[in-house]
KOLFI-624120 format. One record per residue (C-alpha): residue number from 1; residue in three letters; x, y, z. Coordinates in steps of 0.5 Angstrom, whole numbers, padded with zeros to 4 digits. Layout:
REM KOLFI-624120
   nr  rest     c1     c2     c3
  NUM   ALA      X      Y      Z
...
//
This chain:
REM KOLFI-624120
   nr  rest     c1     c2     c3
    1   MET   0151   0167  -0078
    2   SER   0154   0171  -0070
    3   LYS   0154   0166  -0065
    4   GLY   0149   0167  -0059
    5   LEU   0144   0170  -0064
    6   PRO   0138   0166  -0064
    7   GLU   0137   0163  -0071
    8   THR   0131   0165  -0076
    9   ARG   0126   0161  -0080
   10   THR   0126   0163  -0088
   11   ASP   0120   0163  -0091
   12   ALA   0120   0157  -0094
   13   ALA   0121   0154  -0088
   14   MET   0115   0159  -0084
   15   SER   0110   0157  -0089
   16   GLU   0111   0149  -0087
   17   LEU   0109   0150  -0081
   18   VAL   0104   0155  -0081
   19   PRO   0099   0152  -0086
   20   GLU   0095   0156  -0091
   21   PRO   0088   0159  -0089
   22   ARG   0083   0154  -0093
   23   PRO   0078   0158  -0097
   24   LYS   0071   0158  -0094
   25   PRO   0065   0153  -0098
   26   ALA   0061   0157  -0103
   27   VAL   0054   0159  -0098
   28   PRO   0049   0159  -0103
   29   MET   0045   0166  -0104
   30   LYS   0037   0166  -0103
   31   PRO   0034   0170  -0109
   32   VAL   0031   0176  -0106
   33   SER   0023   0176  -0107
   34   ILE   0021   0183  -0108
   35   ASN   0014   0185  -0111
   36   SER   0014   0189  -0116
   37   ASN   0009   0193  -0120
   38   LEU   0008   0191  -0127
   39   LEU   0008   0197  -0132
   40   GLY   0004   0194  -0138
   41   TYR   0001   0187  -0139
   42   ILE   0005   0181  -0140
   43   GLY   0000   0176  -0141
   44   ILE   0001   0171  -0134
   45   ASP  -0006   0170  -0133
   46   THR  -0006   0166  -0139
   47   ILE  -0001   0161  -0137
   48   ILE  -0007   0156  -0133
   49   GLU  -0011   0156  -0140
   50   GLN  -0005   0154  -0144
   51   MET  -0004   0148  -0139
   52   ARG  -0012   0146  -0138
   53   LYS  -0011   0146  -0146
   54   LYS  -0005   0142  -0147
   55   THR  -0008   0138  -0141
   56   MET  -0015   0136  -0145
   57   LYS  -0011   0135  -0151
   58   THR  -0006   0130  -0149
   59   GLY  -0011   0127  -0144
   60   PHE  -0009   0124  -0136
   61   ASP  -0007   0117  -0135
   62   PHE  -0010   0113  -0129
   63   ASN  -0007   0107  -0126
   64   ILE  -0011   0103  -0122
   65   MET  -0011   0096  -0119
   66   VAL  -0015   0092  -0115
   67   VAL  -0013   0086  -0110
   68   GLY  -0016   0082  -0107
   69   GLN  -0019   0074  -0107
   70   SER  -0024   0071  -0112
   71   GLY  -0031   0072  -0112
   72   LEU  -0030   0079  -0107
   73   GLY  -0034   0084  -0113
   74   LYS  -0028   0086  -0116
   75   SER  -0030   0087  -0123
   76   THR  -0037   0089  -0121
   77   LEU  -0034   0095  -0117
   78   VAL  -0029   0098  -0123
   79   ASN  -0035   0097  -0128
   80   THR  -0039   0101  -0123
   81   LEU  -0034   0106  -0122
   82   PHE  -0033   0109  -0129
   83   LYS  -0039   0106  -0132
   84   SER  -0037   0102  -0137
   85   GLN  -0034   0095  -0138
   86   VAL  -0027   0096  -0136
   87   SER  -0025   0090  -0132
   88   ARG  -0021   0085  -0134
   89   LYS  -0027   0080  -0135
   90   ALA  -0032   0085  -0138
   91   SER  -0027   0086  -0143
   92   SER  -0022   0079  -0145
   93   TRP  -0024   0074  -0139
   94   ASN  -0026   0066  -0140
   95   ARG  -0031   0064  -0137
   96   GLU  -0027   0058  -0137
   97   GLU  -0021   0060  -0134
   98   LYS  -0017   0058  -0128
   99   ILE  -0016   0060  -0122
  100   PRO  -0008   0061  -0123
  101   LYS  -0003   0058  -0118
  102   THR   0001   0064  -0117
  103   VAL   0000   0070  -0117
  104   GLU  -0001   0074  -0124
  105   ILE   0000   0082  -0126
  106   LYS  -0005   0082  -0131
  107   ALA  -0007   0090  -0134
  108   ILE  -0012   0092  -0140
  109   GLY  -0012   0100  -0142
  110   HIS  -0018   0104  -0144
  111   VAL  -0019   0110  -0147
  112   ILE  -0025   0114  -0143
  113   GLU  -0028   0120  -0146
  114   GLU  -0032   0125  -0142
  115   GLY  -0034   0133  -0143
  116   GLY  -0029   0133  -0148
  117   VAL  -0023   0130  -0143
  118   LYS  -0019   0124  -0144
  119   MET  -0018   0119  -0139
  120   LYS  -0012   0114  -0141
  121   LEU  -0016   0109  -0136
  122   THR  -0011   0102  -0134
  123   VAL  -0015   0096  -0130
  124   ILE  -0010   0093  -0126
  125   ASP  -0012   0086  -0124
  126   THR  -0008   0081  -0120
  127   PRO  -0012   0073  -0121
  128   GLY  -0009   0068  -0116
  129   PHE  -0007   0073  -0109
  130   GLY  -0010   0070  -0103
  131   ASP  -0013   0064  -0108
  132   GLN  -0008   0059  -0105
  133   ILE  -0007   0054  -0099
  134   ASN  -0001   0056  -0097
  135   ASN  -0001   0064  -0099
  136   GLU   0006   0067  -0095
  137   ASN   0009   0072  -0099
  138   CYS   0004   0073  -0104
  139   TRP   0004   0080  -0105
  140   GLU   0011   0080  -0107
  141   PRO   0010   0079  -0114
  142   ILE   0005   0085  -0114
  143   GLU   0010   0089  -0109
  144   LYS   0016   0088  -0114
  145   TYR   0012   0091  -0120
  146   ILE   0009   0097  -0117
  147   ASN   0017   0098  -0115
  148   GLU   0019   0097  -0123
  149   GLN   0014   0103  -0126
  150   TYR   0017   0107  -0122
  151   GLU   0024   0106  -0124
  152   LYS   0022   0105  -0131
  153   PHE   0018   0112  -0131
  154   LEU   0024   0115  -0127
  155   LYS   0029   0112  -0132
  156   GLU   0025   0115  -0138
  157   GLU   0025   0122  -0135
  158   VAL   0032   0122  -0133
  159   ASN   0034   0120  -0140
  160   ILE   0037   0126  -0144
  161   ALA   0033   0124  -0150
  162   ARG   0028   0123  -0146
  163   LYS   0021   0121  -0150
  164   LYS   0015   0128  -0152
  165   ARG   0011   0124  -0148
  166   ILE   0013   0119  -0143
  167   PRO   0008   0113  -0142
  168   ASP   0006   0113  -0135
  169   THR   0005   0106  -0132
  170   ARG   0005   0108  -0125
  171   VAL   0000   0105  -0120
  172   HIS  -0004   0110  -0117
  173   CYS  -0009   0107  -0114
  174   CYS  -0010   0100  -0111
  175   LEU  -0017   0098  -0108
  176   TYR  -0015   0092  -0103
  177   PHE  -0022   0089  -0102
  178   ILE  -0024   0085  -0095
  179   SER  -0027   0080  -0094
  180   PRO  -0034   0081  -0090
  181   THR  -0031   0075  -0085
  182   GLY  -0035   0081  -0079
  183   HIS  -0029   0079  -0074
  184   SER  -0023   0082  -0076
  185   LEU  -0018   0082  -0081
  186   ARG  -0014   0077  -0084
  187   PRO  -0006   0076  -0082
  188   LEU  -0006   0076  -0090
  189   ASP  -0009   0082  -0090
  190   LEU  -0005   0086  -0085
  191   GLU   0001   0083  -0089
  192   PHE  -0001   0086  -0096
  193   MET  -0003   0092  -0092
  194   LYS   0004   0094  -0088
  195   HIS   0009   0093  -0095
  196   LEU   0004   0095  -0099
  197   SER   0003   0102  -0096
  198   LYS   0009   0104  -0097
  199   VAL   0010   0104  -0104
  200   VAL   0002   0105  -0106
  201   ASN  -0004   0109  -0105
  202   ILE  -0009   0104  -0102
  203   ILE  -0016   0105  -0100
  204   PRO  -0019   0099  -0097
  205   VAL  -0026   0096  -0099
  206   ILE  -0030   0092  -0095
  207   ALA  -0033   0087  -0100
  208   LYS  -0041   0084  -0100
  209   ALA  -0043   0088  -0095
  210   ASP  -0051   0086  -0096
  211   THR  -0049   0079  -0093
  212   MET  -0048   0083  -0086
  213   THR  -0053   0087  -0083
  214   LEU  -0052   0095  -0081
  215   GLU  -0050   0093  -0074
  216   GLU  -0045   0088  -0076
  217   LYS  -0043   0092  -0081
  218   SER  -0041   0098  -0076
  219   GLU  -0038   0093  -0072
  220   PHE  -0034   0091  -0077
  221   LYS  -0032   0097  -0080
  222   GLN  -0030   0100  -0072
  223   ARG  -0025   0093  -0072
  224   VAL  -0022   0095  -0078
  225   ARG  -0020   0102  -0077
  226   LYS  -0017   0100  -0070
  227   GLU  -0013   0095  -0072
  228   LEU  -0011   0099  -0078
  229   GLU  -0008   0104  -0074
  230   ALA  -0005   0099  -0069
  231   HIS  -0001   0096  -0074
  232   GLY   0002   0103  -0077
  233   ILE  -0002   0102  -0084
  234   GLU  -0004   0109  -0087
  235   PHE  -0009   0109  -0092
  236   TYR  -0011   0115  -0097
  237   PRO  -0009   0120  -0096
  238   GLN  -0005   0120  -0092
  239   LYS  -0003   0126  -0087
  240   GLU   0004   0128  -0091
  241   PHE  -0001   0130  -0097
  242   ASP  -0003   0136  -0093
  243   GLU   0002   0140  -0097
  244   ASP  -0003   0147  -0096
  245   LEU  -0009   0149  -0092
  246   GLU  -0014   0147  -0098
  247   ASP  -0011   0141  -0098
  248   LYS  -0011   0139  -0092
  249   THR  -0018   0142  -0090
  250   GLU  -0020   0137  -0096
  251   ASN  -0017   0131  -0092
  252   ASP  -0019   0133  -0086
  253   LYS  -0026   0132  -0089
  254   ILE  -0025   0126  -0092
  255   ARG  -0022   0123  -0085
  256   TRP  -0027   0126  -0081
  257   LYS  -0032   0122  -0085
  258   ILE  -0029   0116  -0084
  259   SER  -0028   0118  -0076
  260   THR  -0035   0119  -0074
  261   THR  -0038   0113  -0080
  262   VAL  -0032   0109  -0078
  263   SER  -0033   0107  -0086
  264   LEU  -0027   0105  -0089
  265   PRO  -0026   0110  -0096
  266   CYS  -0030   0109  -0101
  267   PHE  -0035   0104  -0103
  268   GLU  -0038   0098  -0100
  269   THR  -0039   0092  -0106
  270   LEU  -0045   0088  -0105
  271   SER  -0046   0081  -0107
  272   SER  -0046   0079  -0114
  273   GLY  -0053   0075  -0116
  274   PRO  -0058   0077  -0121
  275   THR  -0060   0084  -0116
  276   SER  -0052   0085  -0114
  277   ARG  -0051   0093  -0114
  278   THR  -0046   0097  -0111
  279   SER  -0047   0103  -0106
  280   ARG  -0043   0109  -0105
  281   LYS  -0041   0112  -0099
//
């Protein structure tokens, strides 16, 4: 290389100085939706009927949990709801059975058929809840049970060798029975609903409504609703269920009834006895 001339760099040296451009990440293309006119009949309109027949054949699963202190009419309400003896007490309860020292989870299943539609109903009872002197964290076994059923179902669903029909043990609804004190919710009520409303659909139920006058009942409902709102506790139907206009319209009707009649959905259980009954709201 002659003197006085600038030193030139080789291609290898230049490649070390100038980094190679990185390829841009692939952007997923959105599918193009085009309204196409069918040239003939292909049978799309039969899909709904096929699904209906399959559902009628296999049936539905509905798992309902009842939570509350002893003597609030939980069994009476469940039996009235389904017009049959489906509660744990009606099916297998021993009258000499003592109140457990800890919260227990007991489930009993039934197959109900109406109009050719089968429903596998599971009633989940929680004896021992709220019946102790110290009820601290007594909701934890219930919360643990609910989460375990979610995990169990998810594990079966993602399994490679998946079963043809996965048993659904998830808790679809929880009826929480409120004592008719006429004053306000107890700390236990608030703590339970605050924790469990995050994992299950809760429907608060005022038990033994006939122990209060109409005025007392109305005031109690108002007080309960305000306390739930103040503590940020949501009960069914939550606004996140408003997936489309039809769902929103239906759910708004329920919310409107709650706000105008100040009634907690959807039942008031009346006190037990020879003339006891359950009224629908």
